[in-house]
N, C-alpha and C positions, 0 to 999 in steps of 0.2 A: 504493500500500500504506500510505502514511502516513495516508491518510484512514481506512482500516480500523483502524489502530492507535488513532487518535483516537476512532473510534466504539466500539472495545472499551473504552477507558478510561472513556468516558461510561457505558456499560452496567455496568461494574464499580461505578461510583459509585452509579448508580441501584439496583443490586442490594444493595449493602451497607447502604443506608438502611433496608431492611426488617428487618434484624437486631434493631433496637431497637424495632420496632413490634409492636402486638398485631393479630391478624387481624380484619378486618372485610370486609364485602362490597366496599367500594370499594378497600380495600388489596389484597384477593385479586385483583380484576380488574386492578388496576394491575400487580401482580407477574406475572400471566399475560402481560400485554403485554410486560413486560421479558424474560421467558423466551422469548416468541415472537421478539422482536428478537434475542435472543442466539442462538437456533437459526438464524435467518436469516443472521446474521453468520457462523456456523460453516459454513453452506452455501456462502457466498461465498469464505471463506478455506480453502484446502486445508491438509492436514496439513503440518507443518514440512518434511518431506523432499520434499514435492511442490511447494513454493513456489519462486519465482524465486531464482536464486543471489545476486542483489544484495540480498535481503531479510534483515535480521538477525532471527533467531528469538528473540533475547533478550527483546525487548519483549513478544512474544506469550507466551513461557514465563512471564514474571512475571505477566502478566494471567491466564493459565490458572490459576496457583497461587492468585491472589487470588479468582478466581471459584469455584474448588474449595473454598476455605476458607469463602467466604460461603454457598455452597449447603449445605455441611456444617452450618453454624450454623443456617441456615433450616430444614433438615430436622429438626433437633432442637428447634426452638422454633416459629417462625411457621407453617410448613407443617404440622407435626405437630398443632398446635392448630386448624388451619383444617378446616372440614368439607367443603371442595370437593374432590371426587374428581378433577375436571379439573385443578385446581391441583397435586394430588399427582402426577398423571401427567406434567404438563409439567415439574415440578421434577425428577422422576427421569429424564425424557428428557434434560434438559440435564445432569444430574449424570453420567449414563452417557457422554454425549458428551465432557464435559470430562475425565472419568477416562481416556478413551481417549487424549486429547491429553497428559495428564500421566503416562501409564503408564511411558514410558521413564525418568522421573526418580523413580519411586516404588519401584523394585525394591530388592533387597538383603535380607539377613537380620539386619542390625544391630538391636538391641533397640528403638532409637528409630524406625527405619523400620517395623518390625513393629507397634509400638504405634500408630503413626499410621494404618496401614492398618486395624488392628482397630477403631480409633475410628470410621472411615468405615463399616466393616462393621456395627458396632453400630447406627449411625443407620439403616441400611437394614433391619436385622432388626426394628426397632420397628414397621415397616409390614407385615410378614408376618403373616398370620392365625396366632394362637398354636395350637400343637398341643394335643390333649386332655390330654396328660400334664402340661402346664403350667397347667391350668385353676385359676384362683383367683378365686372369686366376690367376694372382699373387695377385690380390687385391680383397678382398671380403668385401663388405659393409653390416653391419647389416641391416635387413629390405628389402634388395633387393630380389626379387623373379621373376620367369618367369611368363609369361601370364597364362600358364596352371596351375601353383600352387597357384597363388594369387586369392582370392575370388573376383568375379566381383563387389560385393557390396562395397568392400573396394576401388577398383579402381574408381568406380563411385563417392565415397565420396571424394577421392583425387582430381579428375578432377573438382568436384564442388567447392572445396576450391580454386583451381587454377583459376577457372573462376571468383570467387568473388574477388580474388586479382588482376587480370589482366584486368578486364573490366574497361574501362575508360568512364568518363562522357563527354558530348559534349564540355564543357569548357576546358577539359584537352587534347583535341586532338591536340597535337603539338609534334614535333619530340624530342626524348630524345637522347642526346649524351652519348653513353655508352663507358666505359673504355674497354681496351683490354680483361681483364679477364671476364668482364660482357658479352662481345660479345661471348667469348668462352662458357660461361655458357648458354646463350640463344641458341647457336648452339646445345648444348647437349639437351636442353629442346625441341627444334624443332624436333630433331631426335627421342627422346623418344615418343613424341606425334604422330609422323608419324608411329612409330613402332606399337603403340596401334591401330591407325586407319587402318593399313594394315592387322594386324594379329589377332586382338581380335575377338574371337568367339561371344562375347556379342555385339550385334549390337548397343545397347544404349551406351556402353562405347566407341565404335569406333566413334559414332556420337558426343559424348561429347568431345572426343580428338580433333576432327576437329574444334569444336566450341572454344575450348581453344586455339588452334593454331591461329584461327582468332583473338582472343583477344591479343595474343602475337604480331601479326603483327601490330595491331592498337596501342598497347602499345609502340612499338619501333618507328614506323612511319618514321624513318630516311632512306631515299632511299639508301644512300651509305652503310649503315649497312645491310639493307634487301637484297640488290643485292648480297651480299656474300652468303645469304641463298637461294636465288631464284632457282638456278639449282636443289638443293636437294629438296626444297619444291615442285617445279613443278613435278619432277620425283616421289616423294613420294605420292603426291595427285593423280597423274595419276594412280599409282599402287593401291592406296586405292579404286579409282573408278572402277578399273578392277579386284579387288581381287575376288577369287572364292567365290560363294555363298554370295556376298555382297548385303546388303539391299539397296533398291532404295533411301531411305532417306539419307543414308550415301553417296551414289554416288552424289546426288544433293548437299549435304553440301560440298563435296570435290571439285566439280567444282565451286561452289560459292566462296569457300576459294581461289581457284586458281585465279579466276577473281580479287579478292581483292589484292592478292599478286602481280599480274601483274600491277594493277593500282597504288599500292603504290611504285612499283619499276620503272616502265617505262611509267607511265601515262603522258599525255601531260604536265600537270601542274608541274610534277616532272622534266621532261626533260628540261623545260624552265629554270630551275635553273642552268643548266650546260652551262658554257661559250662557250665550243666547239660546242655544239649543236645550240646555238644561232647564231653562225656565218654562219653555213651551214646546216640548219635543213633538207633540202631535201635529204641529204645523209643518213639519218637515217630512211627513210621509208622502209617498207618491200620490195617494188618493187626495190628500189635502192640496197638493200642488196642482193636480188636475182640476179640482174645483175652483181654485184661485184663478187659473187660466180661463176657465169658462166664464167666471164672473167678469173678468177684464174684457172679454169679447162682447158680453151682453151690455154692460154698463159703461165700459170705457172709463171707469173710475178707479182710483187707487184703492187697493185692498188693505187689509189690516196686517199683512205680513210684515215681519220686522224689516227694518230698512238699513241694517248694517251692511258693510261690504261683504262680510262673510256670508250673510243670509242671501243677499242678491246673487252671489256666486253659486250658492247651493241651489237656489231656485232655477237659475239658467241651466246649470249642469244637469240637474235632475230631469228637467223637461227634455233636453236633447237625448239623454241616455234612456229615458223612458221609451222614446220612439225606437231607438236602436235595439234595446233589449226586447221589446215586444216582437220584433221581427225574428230575433234569434230564438226566443222561447217558443214561438209558434213552429219554427222549423225543427227545433229540437224535440218538441212534443210529438210531432208527426213522425219523425225518425224513430223515436222510442216505441211508439205504438206499432209501427210496421216491423220494427226490428225483432220484437218478441215472436211474432208469427213466423217471420222468415227463419229465425234461429230454430224454431221447432221443426219446420219443414226440412231444414238442412240436416238436423240430427236424424230424422227418419230416413232421409235419402242416403245418408252415410251408412246407416244400418243395413239398408237393402243392398247397397253397393258392396259392402264387405261380405255379405252372404253370397252374392253372385260371384265375387272374385274367389271365394273359397270353394265353390262348387264347380266340379268339372263337367263340361258339356259333353254329351255323347256325340258320336259322329253324325247321327241323324239330326239331333238338335242343332249342331253346329251348321250343318248344311241348310237347315231351315231358318236359323236366326241370323247368321252372318249377312246374307244379302239384305235383309230388312234393316239391320243396324248400319250397314254401309250406305243404304239409301237414306236413312235418318241422318247420317253424318253429312252427306251431300246436301240434303234439304236444309240442315241447320246452317251450313256454310252459305248456301244461297240466301237464306233469310238474313244472315249477318251482312251480306253484300247489299241487299235491298235496304237495310236500315242503317247502313254505316254512316250516312250523311245526316240523319235526322234524330237518331236515338241519343239519349244521355250516355256519357262515356262509361258509367258504371254498368249500364245495361249491355253495352257492347263487350265489355270485359267479361261479363257473365257468359255471353255467348262463346267467347274465346276459351274460357275455362271449361265450359261444357264440351267443346270440341276436343280439348286436351284430355278430358276424361274418357271420351270415346277412344282416342288413340292409346291412352294408357291401359284401358281395359282390354281392347281387342289386340293391340300390338301388331305383330307380323301377320295376323289373320286378315288384316285389312289390305295387305300388300297387293294381291291381285285386283282388288276393286279400285284401289287408288291408281294403279298402273293403267287400268282400262279407261279411266276417266281423267288421266293426268292433265290433258290439255285444258279441260273445263275447270279442274281444281286449281291448276296453276294460274289461269286467268282470274279466277275468283280471289285467290290469295293476293294477286297483284292489286286488285281493287281494294282489298282490306288494308294493305300497307301503302296506300296511295302516298307517294313521297312528297314531302314539303320542301325540305332544304337541309343541307349540311350546315349546322350552326357554327360558324367560324368564331363566335364569341365564347364558345364553351368547349374546352378540350377535355376528353375523357382518357383515362390511362388504363392500359391492359398490361398486367404483369404476366409475361410468358412463363409457363411452368418450368421449374428447374429440371435440367437434364440429369438423370441418374448417372453416377460416375461410370457404371459399366457400359452405358450407351454412348458415352462421349467418344468422338472419333479421335481426339487428341487431348492432351492435358491443358491446352490453351483455350478450349471451348468455354464460352461465357456461361456462368452458372445460372444467371437469370437476367432478363432484360425487361425494361418498362417501355412499352410502345404507346405513343400518344396519337390520338385521332380526334377528328371533330365529331361533335354530337349529332346523331341522326334525328331529325324531326319528321314525324308523320302528320299527315293532314287531319286525320280523324281521331287521333289519340294524342292527348297533351301530357298527361301524367307520365313521368319516367317509368314508374312501376307498370303502368298499362302497356307502354311500348315494349318493355322487357317481356311482359306476358305474351304479347303478340309474337315477338321474336322466338320465344320458347316454343310456341305453337308451330311456327315454321320449322324449327329444328325437329320437333316431334314428327311432323309429316315427312320430312326428309329422311328420318331414321327408319321409317317403315316403308319407304318407297324404293324402287329399284333405281340405282344411280343412273344407269344408261337411259332410262325412261325420262327422268326429269331433266337430264342434260340435253337430250334431243329436243325436248319441249322448250327449254329455255332459249336455245339458239335458233329454233324455228321462230319464236316470238320476237327475238332480237332482229332477225333478218327481215321480218315484216314491218317492224316499227319505222316510223318516219325519222329520217336522219336529223331533220331540223329540231324536232321536239324531244327526241331521245326517249328512252324507256328505262328510267332508273329503277322502277319497281321490279322489272324482270330480273335485273342483276341483283337487287337486294334480296329477293326471294331465293335466287340461286345461291348467294353467299351463305344465307342462313341454312339452307338445305345442306350445303357442304360442311358447315360447322358441326352438324350432327355426327360427322365422321372424324372430327379432329381428335377425339379421345379413344377411338376404336383401336383395339389391338389386333394383331394377327390371330386368326382362328375364330374371330367373331362371326356371327351368322351372316352378316352383310358388311362388306368393307369396300373402301375406295382404293383401287389399285393404280399402278403407274399408267396403265393404258387409258383409264378414265381421265386422269389428270392431263395426260398428253393431248387427249381429244379436246379438253376444255381450253388449254393454253393455245392450241393451234387455231381453234375457232375464235377465241377471244381476240387474239392479236390480228386476225384477218378482218375483223369488223371495221367498217368505215368510221365508226364513232371513236375508235382508239386514237386516230390521228387528230391533232388539233389544227384546224384550218384557220390560217391567218387572214383569209380573204373576207370572212364575215364573222361578226361577233357571235360567239356561241351562246345559246340560250342557257339559263340557269339549269334547266332540266338536263340538257346535254352535258353540262359541266359535272353535275351530280352523277350522271350515268358513267362518265369517264372515270371519276374518282372511285366509284364502286367497282368498276372493272379492274382498276389498278389494285384495289383492296382484295379482289378475288384471287390474284396471284399470291398474295400473302397467305390467304386461307389455304390455298393449294400446298404451299410450303409447309404450313402447320400440319396438314394431313399426312404428307409423305415423310416429313422429317429429313433424315440424312439421305434418303433415296431421291430427294429433290435435286441433288447435285447433277443428275443426268440432264436436267433442264436448264442449268445455269447459263450456258452459252446461248440459249434461246431467249431467255427473259431478261438478262442483265442489261443489255443495251437499251431495250425498250423502256425499262424502268428508269434507268439513268436519264434517258431522254425526257421522261415525264417530270423529272426534277426541275427542268427548265420551263415548265408550263407557266402560262400567264395567269392561271387560276390557282389561288392558294389552296383550294380544296384538293385539286389533283396533285399539287406539289407535296402536301402533307401526306396524302395517301401513298404516294410513291416512296417517300422516306420511311413510312411505317412498313410498307411491303418489303423494302430492302433490309430493314432491321430484322424482320421475321426470317427472311431468306438467309442472312448470315448466321442468325442464331440457330435455326433448325438444321442447317447444313454443316454445322460444327466449326464455324470460324470464330476467332476471338473477338473480332470487331468488324465494323463496316470497312475500315481501312484495310484490314487483313483480307477481306473478301475482294476488294478492288486490286490489291497488290498481287494476290494469287492469280487473278484473271486479267492482268494488265495487258497481256498480248492481245486479248480479245478486244479491249477498248482502243488500242492503238491501231488495230486493223479491223474496223467495223464493216466488213464486207457483207452487206445484207444481213439476213437473219437465218440461223440454222433451224431446220425443222426438227421437231422432237424425234429422237431415235436415230438421227443421222450422225 
């Protein structure tokens, strides 16, 4: 452990050196290395309570405080003025980690302790995208970005740091008296968090913003201060819950946060602290306020309600919230009433399904039942297609889950029926997954599975790789969970279909599609069908072999849509199709693994050529596909793949056909 302490001291020294420096490319790269080393040290050293008994935590505590102070200064100067988003993300990752280590020593409500925490909070807030209410064209703060331009990983790291700073322990739960400038600062922070919750395309960031807002409310706890924020908080959380394409977990968090805000501002135990309310509490019930409003409308005369500022605020707030809560309670009551009946039916259906799965059908029963169930499957899919544009999303997801139930129950018994109607089924699935766009504002990461040591072609093979791709948006499914459910259904269909059948169908539809408009849905369905075979091992009942992959690659690269024509501007649909076609090559590499080496000379040059595409969607897809190719074919890195095949790049004489 003494070695770790010495390494920690060295890292503190290296870190503090940057406080006096101005950002440059070399300095930024060096600071990133220091932060990486710091995080590696934290991974090796457990939390103080988890370390060995003979280890003194005093040295680590002092180093933690020094690192926290250095990072705080860097966030306010060096990092803030640097343009590297990667550096920002690494700095906040380390900042959140050291905050977690220092948290036991940062508690308390003493003015000095509170001021210290607020100074850390202010450094974090500088990096949040400013809300529209704070727009000032004349003043531009370094580090400020819009939601669209700021990486969501950075925003998540900022929100995590804020949560570490503002979360309060049970013994700290008492009101804090804020000064006027601190009240203004928290008003800005609340507006910034609500802006993220309402507008962020990254659902996890929106959820974390609401959780941080909840921490802010508990941190302040003073009813008189929170009442100044409540109208904006209530309206903002309601907008967050009703935002277009909002995730259900964000909606639940927003309503929960609204309940907390109401309780902290106008809960019974808070109102009892007001002298005016103590004298005549009956005047502040919702019923009394409704009656007072009716009297005002009828007589247009002043009522006998108390006239203090506190009472006026209570009256105005209660009237607005009464309208809001009435809508919420009505929707909630309807959902509860329907939910009980639905839950009972679901339990009965599960019981019946379990009995069916445990009972074996005789040959005669199977011959009689299977055609009927296959027809029911196709009818259900046709019904989903007819209702895809009009039904509520939850209803459509229910159809999808029912279809998955048929596939799970019947399994390979459905194969001959699916193969016989593959063209119709494929077209219907294309309608279900009607493609909207590749969302370039949201990047999703896929961690490729580690290659077992026995399967590695050499010792230099990468252990694991993270591949980044743009988020796929569907026209008729908005929730990410719904989209994943649809993709899972496609994989289920692909798993019980004959590969040769759906490959023929896919390329027949692609050859018939109009070149100008593209056919992204056809490629999307093909990719998900193929993903069903990514985890299949040799000896499985149905697998994808080298001949299938060769057929796919040959037909894929022969399509006119593969080439980017500079003579006319490509439509968005065609760009999406080309990006998905490039992605298909990566899926093929994932299926074959090391066997994909036989196709390297056929696909490398076309993929590298797509790296120079004018469309960022195609460029990102090409990079992701190349990363999959080098990983699954056993190369250490992308550079190693290029170096090993450099002769091919220096003599790109046409393209070799598979198997040649």
